[in-house]
N, C-alpha and C positions, 0 to 999 in steps of 0.2 A: 131366377133364370140367368142373371148376369154372373152369379157365382158358379153356376153349373157350366156356363160357357167358358169361364176362366179356367175351371178345373179341366175341361176337355182340352183346351188349348195348351195348358201346362203339361198335361199327360202326353199329348202329341209331340210337343217339343222335347220332352224328356226321352221318349222312345226314339225320336229321330237322333238325338244326341248320342244315345247308346249305339244305334245302328252305325253311326259314322265313326265309332271308335271301338273296333272289334279286337284290337291288339291287347294282349295281356300286359299290364304295366309291370314295372320292376319294383313294386312296393316292397319295402323291407319288412320281412316277417321272421319270426323265430318261434321255436316251440320248446316245450318242456314236457317230457313224458316220464311217467313213473312218480317217484317221490316228490312231494311238493314242499320239501324243506328248502332252506336258504342255500343249501349246497347243491341244488339241482344244476345240471350242466345245460347251458343254452346253446342250441345249434341252429344254423341257418336252414331254412326250408328250401328245398330245391323245387324247381318248376316241374310238375309231373308231365308236362308236355315238351320239355326240352329234348331236342333230338328225336322227336316223335312225329311220324307222319300219319296220314289218314289210315294207311294199311295196318299200322300197329295199334290203332285205337281200340279195336275189339279185344285185343290181348290185354290192354290196360283195363278195360271194363271187367274182364274176367276176374281181376284181383279185387273187385268191389262186390262183396257178397250181398249187401243191401243197397239197392239202387233207388228206392223210394225215399224222397226227402219231404218232410212236412214242415213248412215254414210258419212260425207263429210270431205274429207282430207284438210289439210292445205298446205301452200306454199311449192312447190317442191315435195310433196308426191303424192300418188295415192291411188286407192282403196286397193292396196296390203298392205298398212300399218295397215289395220284393221283386219288382218287375225286371230289374237288371239281373238279379240272382237267378230268377226263373229262366231267363233267356240263356245265360251262361251254362246252367246245369243241363238244360235241354240240348244245347249244342254239343255237350259232352256225351250225350246218350243216356243221361240219367232221367229220373221221373219226379220232378218237383211238384208239390201242391202247396199253395198258400191259402190259408183259411182266414176268414173274418171271425174273430171272437164275438160273443154276443154284445150287441150294441155298438159294434165297431165296423168301420168300412162301409159296405153297402147293406149290412144286416139292418133290418128295419126296426129292431127292438129299440125302445126308448132307453137311452143310457141310464136315465134316472131310476129305471125299474130294475136294473141289474145290481143286486145287493150282496151276492155271495160269489165265492170263487167257483163253486160248482156250476152256477148259472153262467158265469163269464166264460168258463172253459167248456161248456156243453158242446159247441160245434166241434171242438177237438176230440172230445170223448166219443161223440157220435160217429165221427169219421173213423176213429180207431176200432170201435166196436163193429163196424160194418166191413172191416177188412176180411179177406179170406182167412180161413183158420190158421194156416201156416205162414201168413204174411207178417213181416216186420218192417218198421220204418226207422229212419234216422230223424229224430225230432230236433229242430233248431228253434230256440226261443230267444227273442230279442228283448232286452231291458226287463220290464215287469212280466213279459211273456215267459220269463224263466220260472215264475211261480206256477204258471199253467202247465209247463212241461214237468215240473216236479209233481204237481197234482196228478198228471197222467201217469208218471212213473209209479206213483203209489197205488193207483187204481187199475192200471193195465200194463204192468211191467212186462208181461209176455209178448206184448205187441211192439215193444220198443227195443231196437237193436242198440242204439246209442242215443244219448241226449246231449245236445250241444248248447251251451249257455253263451250267448253272444252279448258281451258286456251286460250281463243279466243278473237278476235277483236270485242267485243260487243260495237261498237261505236254508237254515237248519230247522229241525222240528221245533214248533212253538214260536217261530218268528213270523213277522208280518212283512210283506213286500214294502209297505210304506216306511218301515223302519230304516231301510237302506237309503232311501231318498231323503228322509228326514235328517239322517246323520250327515249326508252330503250337502244338502241345500239349506238345512236349517228350516224350522217350521214357524218361527216367530212371526215373520213378515208374510211369507207366501201363503200360510195357512191360518192367518188371523181372521177373526170375524169380519174385518173391514176389507179383506183381500178381494180384489176384483176377479181373482182367478177361481174362486169357489162358486159352485153351481148349486142353487137351492131349488131343486125340482119340486119339492113339496111345500114351498113357501119359506119366507125368511124366518118364521117363528119355529121352524123345524130344523133338524141337523142337515148339513150340506149333503147332497147326494153325488156330486161330481166335482171335477176339477179340470180347469183348462188353462194352461200357461198363456200369458199374454205374449204377443208376437215378439216383443223385444227380449223376453226371457227365452223363448224358443230359439231365436237366432243365436243368442250367446251360449246357451247350454247344449243344444242338440246339433246345430248345423255350422259350427265354426270352421269346418273344412269341406263342407258339402257344396257342390255346384249350385249356382243361383237358380237354374231351371228346376232342379230337384227341390230346392227350398220353396219355390213358387208352387210346385205341385203339392207339397206338404201343407202349405199355408191354407190352401182351399180344400184340402181333403181330410185333415185331422179333425177328430171329434172329441168331445169331453171324455174324461177318464172317470169311470164309475168308482166311487170311493170305497164302497162296501168290500169288493174283492181285495183292494189294496190294504184294507185295515184288518183283514181276517188272518188269524194265526194258522199256519199250516200244520197239519197232523201227518207226520212222516214216520214210517217204521223201518227198522233195519231189515225186516223180512221181505219187504216189497221195494220201497224206494232205495233202500240200502244195497239191493242187489243189482241196481242199474249201472250201466257203464256211462259215466258222465265225463264231459270234456268242457273246458272253459276257454273262450277266446277273449283276451283282454284288448281293449282299444286304448292306445297310449297317449292320445291327444284329446281325451274325453273330458268335457267340463261338466256333464250331467252326472256321471258316475266315474269319479277320478280313478286313475291307476292305483292309488293307495287304497281306496275303498274296494276296488275289484280284487286287489291282492289280499285284503283282509277276508273277503268272502272265500277266496281259494284256500287261505290258511286255516280258516275255521271249519270248512266243509270240503276237504281235499277231494278233487276229482282225479280221474285216471291220468289225464294229461292237460297241460295248459299251453295255449298258443297265444302269440302276441302279434298285433298288427300296428306297426308304427305309422304315424301320420294320420290316424283315423280319429274322427270325432265320434259322437255317440251313435252315429248312423252309418256304419261302414258299408251298408248296401247302397248308399249314395256316394260317400266320399272315397271308398276303396273297394269297389265291387270285385275287381279282378283279384286283388289280394285276398279278400274274403273267400272267393271261389276256390282259390288254390288251397286255402286252409281246410275248407270243407272237403275237398277231394283227398287231402292228406289224411284227415280223420276217417273218411269212408274206407280208406285202404288199410287202416290198422286192423290186424287180424283179431 
């Protein structure tokens, strides 16, 4: 009960903090569209609302063909982590939806029972399958949620207008989401049998079923630029990460996944997935466009929500 009360207090404080700060910040961003070679030209992003008043807003929205955004959280998080992005997108006249993956957020499934990427992604796939026949969405996947939107691109490409990878595991065919983090964080200590972060849902004599970073690791890796109230919200809301989906190799084809329009957003002050690792993902599996948010940790929906919002609007307007 005390943890639930603390969760509610942290959420209330975070929402109040957001409501008191409605101005767009001047977060420095840049973008790269087209070829992802080292010769790409980097240009500054303009604010889509500069010199724009309320009367011009409908005309601005007319340039956005797909107005539905589906926000997919990363490991340990839930739909709750997108509360700032949801408010900003709704204020713009767009239609955001944030989902809880299986065993995440307020989904009642026991995390230890989620063993495959298909199970983990089921809420996303169910949502896409129930869309009206001609409806499409812009998918946004954070961190390991990138594997889920890749899975969706492979299975329901006709429902996805664009797929946006937010400092995410945009891996290639035959790779595992776990491999990206193992390369970045190293697995010797964090994933050793003695690690306090491993969850043994079926008993110590069986393989681990989940993983949960200790608080000192979370603070240093994920929230090095995030406001303290958002960190407090995360600390009482995050749940263990099911290991099965993270250890599964993706099966992606050029006929389905390969036809999707992919965009990548790099976070340049990220300690969980460093800019070098993100650049490697982009280089090995080139998307249509690459955007960068300076001064953002691994959770730009907390640390740079206005900058993230501007990038999402920019991507939405690309023909």
